[in-house]
C-alpha positions in Angstrom: 0.0 0.0 0.1 1.4 3.4 -0.5 -0.3 7.1 0.9 -0.6 9.2 -2.3 -0.2 8.4 -5.6 0.3 11.5 -8.5 1.5 12.0 -11.2 5.4 14.3 -10.8 3.3 17.3 -12.4 0.7 17.0 -9.6 3.4 16.3 -6.7 5.6 19.0 -7.5 2.6 21.7 -8.0 1.4 20.7 -4.4 5.1 20.8 -3.1 4.8 25.0 -4.5 2.1 25.3 -3.0 2.8 23.8 0.8 0.4 21.4 0.7 3.0 18.3 0.4 3.5 17.3 4.0 0.0 17.9 5.1 -1.1 15.8 2.1 0.9 12.9 3.1 0.4 13.4 7.4 -2.9 12.9 6.4 -3.2 9.7 4.6 -0.2 8.7 6.7 -2.7 9.0 10.2 -6.2 6.7 8.1 -3.8 3.9 7.5 -2.7 5.1 11.3 -5.9 4.5 12.5 -6.9 1.3 11.0 -3.9 0.1 11.9 -2.4 -0.4 8.8 0.7 2.0 9.3 3.2 3.2 12.0 3.4 7.2 12.5 6.9 8.7 10.3 9.3 9.6 12.7 9.8 13.6 12.9 12.7 13.2 10.5 11.0 11.0 7.7 9.0 13.9 7.6 11.2 16.5 6.8 12.4 13.9 4.2 9.1 14.4 2.2 9.4 18.1 1.9 13.1 18.2 0.1 13.8 14.7 -1.3 10.7 14.0 -2.8 10.0 17.4 -5.0 14.2 16.6 -5.8 12.7 13.5 -7.5 9.5 14.9 -9.3 11.7 17.9 -10.2 14.5 15.8 -11.9 11.6 13.8 -13.3 10.3 16.7 -14.8 13.7 17.8 -16.5 13.2 14.6 -18.2 10.3 15.5 -19.3 9.1 12.5 -17.6 6.4 14.8 -15.3 3.2 12.2 -16.4 4.5 9.3 -15.1 3.1 8.9 -11.5 4.6 9.2 -7.3 3.5 6.1 -5.7 4.4 7.5 -2.4 5.6 5.5 0.7 4.8 2.6 -0.2 5.3 -0.3 2.4 4.5 -3.9 1.9 5.2 -6.7 5.0 8.0 -7.1 7.3 10.7 -5.4 5.1 11.5 -1.1 5.2 8.9 1.0 3.3 10.3 2.9 -0.5 10.3 6.1 -0.9 8.6 6.0 -3.5 7.7 4.0 -6.6 7.9 5.2 -10.5 4.8 4.2 -12.3 5.0 4.3 -16.3 4.9 2.8 -19.1 8.3 1.7 -21.3 9.2 3.6 -23.9 10.6 0.8 -26.4 7.4 -1.9 -25.3 4.9 0.6 -24.1 4.4 -2.5 -21.0 4.2 -1.4 -17.5 7.2 -0.3 -16.1 8.4 0.8 -12.5 11.6 2.3 -10.7 11.5 1.7 -6.6 14.1 4.9 -5.2 15.4 5.3 -2.4 16.1 8.5 -1.8 18.4 9.4 1.2 19.7 13.5 2.4 23.1 12.0 3.2 25.5 14.7 2.3 28.7 12.5 3.5 29.1 8.6 4.0 32.1 6.5 4.7 32.5 2.4 5.5 32.3 1.1 9.5 36.2 -0.4 9.3 34.7 -2.8 12.4 31.4 -3.6 10.1 31.6 -5.0 6.8 28.5 -4.2 5.0 27.4 -1.2 7.4 28.0 2.5 7.4 28.6 6.0 8.6 25.9 9.3 8.3 28.3 12.3 9.1 26.4 14.1 11.6 24.0 11.2 12.4 24.4 9.3 16.0 23.2 5.7 16.4 24.0 2.0 14.9 25.1 2.7 11.1 23.1 2.1 8.0 22.7 -0.4 5.6 23.6 0.7 1.9 20.9 2.2 0.3 21.0 0.2 -2.8 20.5 -2.8 -0.6 17.4 -1.8 0.6 15.9 -0.8 -2.7 16.8 -4.9 -4.0 15.6 -6.9 -1.3 12.5 -4.4 -1.3 12.0 -5.4 -4.7 12.3 -9.0 -4.2 9.9 -8.4 -1.6 7.9 -7.0 -4.5 7.7 -9.8 -6.7 7.2 -12.5 -4.4 4.2 -10.6 -2.6 2.5 -9.1 -6.7 1.8 -12.0 -8.5 1.3 -9.3 -11.2 4.9 -8.7 -11.2 6.0 -12.5 -10.6 5.9 -13.2 -14.1 8.0 -10.1 -15.6 10.5 -8.8 -13.8 12.0 -7.3 -16.5 8.9 -4.7 -15.6 10.8 -3.7 -12.3 13.8 -2.1 -11.1 15.1 0.2 -8.9 18.1 2.9 -7.4 18.9 5.0 -4.3 19.3 8.6 -5.2 21.9 11.0 -2.9 20.6 13.9 -4.6 22.9 16.6 -1.7 26.2 14.0 -2.0 28.9 14.8 -4.2 30.3 11.3 -5.6 34.0 12.2 -3.3 31.5 12.3 -0.3 30.5 9.1 -0.8 32.6 7.4 -3.0 32.8 4.4 -0.1 29.1 3.6 -1.1 29.7 3.5 -5.1 32.6 1.2 -4.9 30.7 -1.1 -2.6 29.4 -4.5 -4.3 26.1 -4.7 -5.2 23.5 -6.4 -7.1 21.6 -6.2 -10.6 18.6 -4.4 -9.3 20.8 -1.7 -7.3 22.1 1.9 -8.8 23.5 4.9 -6.6 23.1 8.4 -8.2 24.4 11.4 -6.7 23.4 15.4 -7.5 27.1 15.0 -9.6 25.3 12.1 -12.1 22.0 13.7 -12.0 22.4 13.8 -15.8 23.1 9.6 -15.8 19.9 9.4 -14.0 18.2 11.5 -16.1 19.0 9.4 -19.0 18.5 5.9 -17.0 14.7 7.2 -15.8 14.3 8.4 -20.2 15.0 4.6 -20.7 12.8 3.4 -18.2 9.8 5.0 -18.2 7.8 6.6 -21.3 6.8 10.9 -21.9 3.1 9.1 -21.3 0.6 9.3 -18.0 2.0 7.0 -15.4 -2.3 7.0 -14.8 -2.8 4.3 -18.1 -0.5 2.0 -16.5 -3.2 -0.1 -14.1 -2.9 0.6 -10.7 -2.7 -3.3 -9.0 -0.3 -2.7 -6.0 -3.8 -1.4 -4.5 -4.3 -5.0 -3.8 -3.1 -6.3 -0.6 -0.1 -7.4 -0.4 1.0 -11.4 -0.2 3.1 -11.0 3.1 6.6 -11.1 2.4 7.4 -13.3 5.3 5.7 -16.7 3.5 8.0 -16.6 0.7 9.9 -13.2 1.0 13.6 -12.2 0.8 15.1 -15.0 2.2 12.3 -17.6 1.4 13.2 -20.0 -1.8 11.2 -18.0 -4.3 13.4 -14.8 -3.3 16.2 -16.6 -4.3 15.1 -18.6 -7.1 13.9 -14.5 -8.2 17.1 -12.8 -7.0 19.2 -15.4 -8.9 17.3 -14.3 -11.9 19.0 -11.0 -12.1 22.6 -11.7 -13.7 24.7 -9.8 -15.1 24.4 -11.7 -18.9 20.3 -10.0 -18.5 21.2 -6.7 -17.6 24.6 -5.7 -18.8 23.2 -2.1 -18.4 23.3 -2.6 -14.6 26.8 -4.1 -14.8 28.3 -0.8 -17.0 26.9 1.6 -14.3 28.8 -0.5 -11.7 32.0 -0.2 -13.5 31.1 3.3 -14.1 30.4 4.2 -10.3 33.6 2.0 -9.2 35.6 4.7 -11.3 33.8 8.0 -10.3 34.6 6.8 -7.1 38.4 6.2 -7.5 38.5 9.2 -9.7 37.4 11.3 -6.3 39.3 9.3 -3.8 42.5 11.3 -2.9 44.2 8.4 -3.1 45.0 7.0 -6.6 43.9 3.7 -6.6 44.3 1.1 -9.1 40.6 -1.3 -10.5 40.6 -4.4 -11.9 38.1 -6.1 -13.2 37.1 -9.4 -14.3 34.4 -12.1 -14.4 33.2 -11.9 -18.3 34.7 -13.0 -21.1 36.9 -11.6 -22.6 35.1 -10.4 -25.6 32.2 -9.1 -23.6 34.4 -7.1 -21.1 36.1 -5.4 -23.7 32.6 -4.3 -24.7 31.8 -3.6 -21.5 34.7 -1.1 -20.9 33.8 0.4 -24.1 30.4 1.5 -23.5 32.1 2.3 -20.1 34.2 4.5 -21.6 32.5 6.2 -24.1 29.6 7.2 -21.0 32.8 9.0 -19.6 34.1 10.7 -22.3 30.3 11.4 -23.0 30.1 12.9 -19.1 33.2 15.2 -19.7 35.9 12.9 -18.6 38.6 11.8 -20.4 39.3 8.1 -21.2 40.7 5.8 -23.7 40.5 1.9 -24.1 43.5 0.3 -25.6 42.5 -3.3 -27.1 44.2 -5.1 -29.6 46.9 -4.5 -31.4 48.0 -1.6 -31.5 51.3 0.8 -30.2 52.3 0.5 -26.8 52.8 3.6 -26.4 50.4 4.8 -23.2 48.5 8.3 -23.6 47.5 10.5 -20.6 44.4 10.6 -20.2 42.9 11.0 -16.3 40.8 7.1 -17.1 42.6 4.3 -18.8 40.9 1.3 -19.7 43.7 -1.9 -20.8 41.9 -4.7 -21.9 43.9 -8.4 -21.5 44.4 -8.7 -25.4 46.3 -5.2 -25.3 48.7 -6.2 -22.2 49.4 -9.6 -24.5 50.6 -7.2 -27.7 52.5 -4.7 -25.9 54.5 -7.4 -24.1 55.3 -9.2 -26.9 55.9 -6.7 -29.7 59.6 -5.4 -29.7 58.5 -2.3 -30.2 57.5 -2.1 -26.2 60.3 -2.1 -24.5 58.6 -3.8 -21.9 58.8 -7.3 -22.9 61.9 -8.5 -20.7 59.1 -7.5 -17.5 55.4 -7.2 -17.8 56.2 -5.6 -14.7 57.1 -2.3 -16.0 54.6 -2.0 -18.7 52.3 -2.7 -15.7 53.3 0.3 -14.0 54.0 3.3 -16.6 50.4 2.3 -17.5 49.6 2.2 -13.7 51.6 6.1 -13.6 49.5 7.5 -17.5 46.3 7.3 -16.3 44.5 9.1 -12.8 42.5 5.6 -12.5 43.9 3.1 -14.5 41.4 0.0 -15.4 42.5 -3.3 -16.0 40.0 -5.5 -17.9 40.9 -9.3 -17.4 39.2 -12.5 -19.4 38.8 -13.7 -16.0 39.9 -14.1 -12.6 43.3 -15.5 -12.9 44.4 -14.4 -16.7 47.0 -15.9 -18.5 49.3 -13.3 -20.3 51.6 -14.3 -23.4 54.1 -16.0 -20.6 52.3 -17.6 -18.7 52.5 -15.3 -15.6 49.4 -14.5 -13.5 47.9 -11.4 -14.7 46.2 -10.6 -11.6 48.5 -11.2 -9.5 51.3 -8.6 -11.9 48.6 -6.2 -11.4 48.8 -6.6 -8.4 53.2 -6.5 -7.5 52.6 -3.4 -9.8 50.6 -1.5 -7.9 52.2 -2.7 -4.3 55.8 -1.6 -5.2 54.1 2.1 -6.4 52.6 1.7 -3.1 48.8 2.0 -4.6 45.9 0.4 -3.1 43.8 -2.6 -6.2 40.4 -2.5 -6.3 39.5 -6.1 -7.9 35.8 -5.7 -8.6 34.8 -9.8 -9.4 31.9 -9.0 -11.7 31.0 -12.6 -11.9 30.8 -12.6 -8.4 29.9 -9.3 -6.3 27.2 -8.4 -9.2 24.9 -10.5 -8.4 
């Protein structure tokens, strides 16, 4: 169930008139009186007046003002979603839904004492879950709870939007492993958010979408986020079925490395060589369009390394450069890796597997790590076949 359902245009207008928070409070009181909901905290109500208008603004700027926003959609046994966007898919014209977790956080760091937990600046008390984990868990519960989605999981996706935060202030969130249902956007990636929304939602009235969400959902505990059915649904959201989400994950890791105070070496593994190079090419192109000087080195080509912000290096290029007499580094593959790491602000090695074999039989993964260690730089290994699940 949700508190109110309005188009982004209508929610924006209600906010400008000062009626958004009162309308949500009135809707909540009605459900509290029915015993169907607990009252929201003061902080949650304050977020209604800031985060929801930010989401409505971005929808309007994307030309999606007619898309519906179902605010505070609740399921049994899982935290409520801040908003579920309902519209039509721009390509298929089938119903399309986006679950959004909206955060006002400005600075977030990983908890050094508890893996997978995060500390939010100026907030005391227990640490927080990654917001993308929260949206992914909600989606799995929603698929279980709503029969209309069970056979059409492709109609559902999710995102976390930290509309007050810069990339550099939430780098630990950006580099954290996630699922194919989990995307993270900040104020620095608002343009990417708008592009993503346009890929999932058409500029058509959300009221055209069947409102099956008004039905009482099946309790999540009956087959909920930890049950067999949910595990089956989670397994269906794989890298192979959502390469766009995998590219978003890689871009987030690059953004985190780019904005970090300390230079970081990235290693991508877990895909066949051709798919890995395709992913790197798409990521480099997206970065260039966003204003980052980015290059991809792949296949036979000059051994000279260009100086640039983000440099993707495919295994095929490493093999060629190592075997080429012109490289000057054939005697020691570590020299070539060191040179590449120094050439870029964010060096990214794309290896076909966790133990990719260069031409001389050495293991490329450890060679990269040793080169990074020699330069006293951290090495972040992104396993797309394991982390992205």
